[in-house]
N, C-alpha and C positions, 0 to 999 in steps of 0.2 A: 855726648854720650848716646849710642846706639839704641833705639827703641827694643824693648824685649819684643822677642818674636812670639807669636800667636801660635799656639799648636794647631796643626789640621786635625780635619775628623781622622784622617789615616793614622796619624801620628798618636791620637786619642785612643784609637782602637788598639793599635799596637803596643802601648803602654798598658792598657788593660788586660790584652790576652798575656804579656810577660807578667804582669803582677798576680792573676789569676789562672794561671797554666793548668792547674788541677781542675778548676771548674770547666774550663774549656775542653779538656780532655773527656770530661764526665758528658758534657752536650753532644758533643761530637761522637761518641759510642752512643750514645741514646738516639741520635738520629740514624747512623748505621743501623742500629739494632731494629729501628722501627722500618726502615726501608727492607731489610732481610725479611721480617715479619710477614711485611705486604708482598713481596715477591713469592714468598713460601704459601702465602694464601692465594695468590692469583693461579700459580701453577700445580699447586698439591702434589709435591713431589713424592708424599708418603700414601697418598689415597689409594686403595684398592675398591675399583668400582664392581659393585655387585648386583647392582638393580639399575635400571634406567633413570631413575629419579636420583641416584646418587652423582650422576653427571652434571656439573653446573651448566646452566644456560650458556654462559659465556664461551665454553668448550665447543659449541655447536657450529660448525663451517669453519671453525678456526684451528682446533688443536688435534692433531693426529695421535691416537692411542695405539697401544699394542697390547698383545694377548695371545695366549696358545689356544686354540680351537680343542676343546673336550670332546664334544660330540655334535651331531646335526639332530634337531628336532624340526620335524615336519610340520608342526603347529604353526599357525600364523603365516602361513605362505613359507615355509621353511625358515628357520632360524638357526644360526651358530651361535653354540652356548661357548663361550670364550672365557678363560681364566684370563682377567685383565692382570697385566704387569705394570705397577707403579713405576714411573721415573727413578725412585730409589726404593727399590724391593727391601723387605726385611721378613724373617720367619713370621707366621702367624700361627695362633693355635684354634683350633676349633673347626666345624665341618666346612668344607669349601663350598661356595655356592658361584656359580656362573653368569656372566652378565649375557644375556639374550641380544643378539644383534640380527637384522634383516638386512639382505643386500637390496640397496635403495633401487627402486623403478623397474623390477623385473618379477616376474612369476616363474619359479622354478618346477619344471616337470619331474617325473618320477626318475628319469634317467639322469637329470640334473642332482636329485637328490644321492642318487648312488654315487655319481662322479664326485661331489664334495665329501662323502664319505670315505671314498679312496684314496682321494689326493689331496683333500684339505685337512681333515680330521688327522689331531696331532702335529699340526704345524703352526708355527707363529705367523702371525697375521698383522698389518697396519689397517686401522679403521678410522675413518673420518665421520664422527656422527654428525648427520644432518638435522635430524629432529626425533623427538621420543614421545612415546606414550606410557602405558603402565605396562604394558607386554613386553616392548623391545624398544631398542634404538635402533632407527633408520640409517643406515651407514654406506658410505662407499668403503667398499673392503680390498685390498692388495694383500699379495704376497711374494715372497722371492725364495730362490733356494740356491744356496752357494754365491757363486758370482754371476748368477743370472739377472736379468733386468725383472724390473716387479711386473707382475701380472695381476691385471685388474679382474677380479674374479667373476664380477657380474658380466663384465664384456665377454669375457672368455666362454662363460654359458651361453649366452644368446648368440656367438659365432658358431658355436657348435650344434646348435639347435637344441640344446637342453634347457633353454628359458625362452620366455618372451616378455617385451616390454608391456609394461602395467600401463594402462589407461588413465591409472587415479593418481600419477605422480606430479601433479601441476607445480609442484613446489620445487621441483627441479631445473624449471625455467627461471627462476627469480634472482638468481646471482650468476655470476660471470664463473666461478668454480664448478656448480652444480650444472649449468649449461654445457659446458665443454663435456661434463661427464655424459649429459643426455643425448648429446651429438655422438660421441663415441658408442653409445650403446645403439643409436641408429644405423651408423654404419656396420655394425656387427650384424644387426637384425638383416640387413640388405645383402652381406655377405652369406649369410645363412640360407635366406630364401633364394638366393640364386643357384647355390650349391645343392640347396633340397636337402642340408644337413639335420640329423635328427627330427624334430616334431615336423619340420616342414617336407621331409621326405614322405610323409603319410598325406600331409594336407594339401599339398601342391601337385598336380597332375604334370608328370615330364611333357611339355612341348616340342615342338620340332625345332622352335628358334633356342630353347634350352639345350637340346642335344648338340645343336651346332656350336653354340657356344662352349658348352663343356669339351667338344672336341677340340676346337682350337685352343682352348685354355690347357688343357693335357699336352698338346703339342708343344706351347710355349714354355710350359714346366721342363719337358724334356730336353729342350735346347738351351735354357738360360741359365746361368748360375745360381745358387741358391739364394745369396744376400740380395740378387735382383729381384727374384721370386717375392721374397719377404717385402721389399721395399714397394714392389707393385700391388701386393696384397692377394696374389693370384693362387 
């Protein structure tokens, strides 16, 4: 007579699941529920941020947010007062309070404030928080219109000569994301200085070399197609 086969661990587990199907379902639902709650905690899809302290530290340099610029405040080096749009928005009662964000790494001139009021106020922007204090979030801010490419607002202001690079933003050199951003500001600053745009028109006196460069630059612009001019940044 053959020896009776000893059930394996897998067979025992299978038998248990078949006999306790309802309990297994409850455990599965419980694990799924805990996972969902943890995911909701991590991404905060319903949270509407109204002050810098509302933004979790884990969002800094990692999570891009969205909001509509309600107005420009010249305080603290020019702030964008933004109505933050949660990932899953729903109607809220009460008086609206706007999140103050600052364009990281730059000092905005009066012309820059006017530019922001004309072109950015009332627009939806995306912003990546870098750090925070009690007065504002320090952010990399971009916006786009219709099917156009995103515009980095700080970079555009510097390029126009409507802002200068701040000397107090050493934190921009601490990781790859912010380092690339800092380098883009430096390129924009060089462009503005070369063309004597905005602020630099009054600070830098036109030299003979500058006049010669501008002459040949204008000649190139008149001869080359627009897409090449954009690629060469001339």
